[in-house]
C-alpha positions in Angstrom: 0.1 0.0 0.0 2.7 2.6 0.9 4.4 1.9 -2.5 1.1 2.5 -4.4 0.7 5.4 -2.3 4.4 6.4 -3.1 3.6 6.2 -6.8 0.2 8.3 -6.7 2.4 11.2 -5.3 4.8 11.1 -7.8 1.9 10.9 -10.8 0.6 13.9 -9.1 4.1 15.8 -9.0 4.5 15.0 -12.7 1.1 16.7 -13.4 1.8 19.6 -11.4 5.0 20.6 -13.2 2.9 19.8 -16.7 0.5 22.4 -15.4 2.8 24.7 -14.4 4.7 24.6 -17.8 1.7 24.6 -20.2 1.3 28.4 -20.0 4.9 28.9 -21.1 4.8 25.8 -23.7 2.9 23.8 -25.5 2.3 20.0 -24.0 3.7 18.6 -27.5 6.8 20.7 -26.4 7.1 19.3 -23.1 8.0 15.8 -24.5 9.3 17.2 -27.8 12.8 16.5 -29.0 14.2 19.7 -27.4 12.7 18.5 -24.0 14.5 21.2 -21.5 11.9 21.2 -18.9 14.5 20.0 -16.2 11.4 19.9 -13.3 9.2 17.7 -15.6 12.2 15.1 -16.5 13.4 15.4 -12.8 9.6 14.2 -11.9 9.4 11.7 -14.7 12.6 10.2 -13.2 11.1 9.9 -9.7 8.0 8.5 -11.1 9.7 5.9 -13.1 11.6 4.8 -10.0 8.6 4.2 -7.9 6.6 2.4 -10.5 10.1 -0.1 -10.5 9.8 -0.5 -7.0 5.9 -0.9 -7.1 6.6 -3.8 -9.5 9.3 -4.9 -7.6 11.5 -4.5 -10.5 15.5 -4.3 -9.5 16.0 -0.1 -9.8 19.1 0.7 -11.6 20.6 4.0 -11.3 21.1 4.2 -15.2 17.9 2.2 -15.8 16.3 3.4 -19.2 12.8 3.6 -20.7 13.9 0.6 -22.9 14.8 -1.3 -19.8 11.4 -0.9 -17.9 9.6 -1.8 -21.1 11.7 -5.3 -21.3 11.1 -5.7 -17.4 7.0 -5.3 -18.0 7.1 -7.6 -21.1 9.0 -10.2 -19.0 6.3 -9.7 -16.0 3.6 -9.9 -19.2 5.2 -13.3 -20.3 5.6 -15.0 -16.8 1.8 -13.6 -15.6 -0.1 -14.9 -19.1 2.3 -17.3 -20.8 3.1 -14.9 -23.5 -0.6 -14.4 -24.6 -0.9 -10.8 -25.4 2.5 -9.4 -24.7 3.5 -8.6 -28.1 
């Protein structure tokens, strides 16, 4: 339960940072190739760590989105026998 609450808190932080940034830039610019919103990047990294902890994946200092997706796909395959994990 504590992990879920931590994750929800991190989600709210990401949303708060986005709301504060939207009057300045468009939402698509926040996630575009010229991503420069340090606060939003920091919030997303904290959220990524919380999600990894929630799913009991090893949290690595240098984990990437590819690592996260790979770990989630592996979890899906274990839970479903590979059905629907494409």
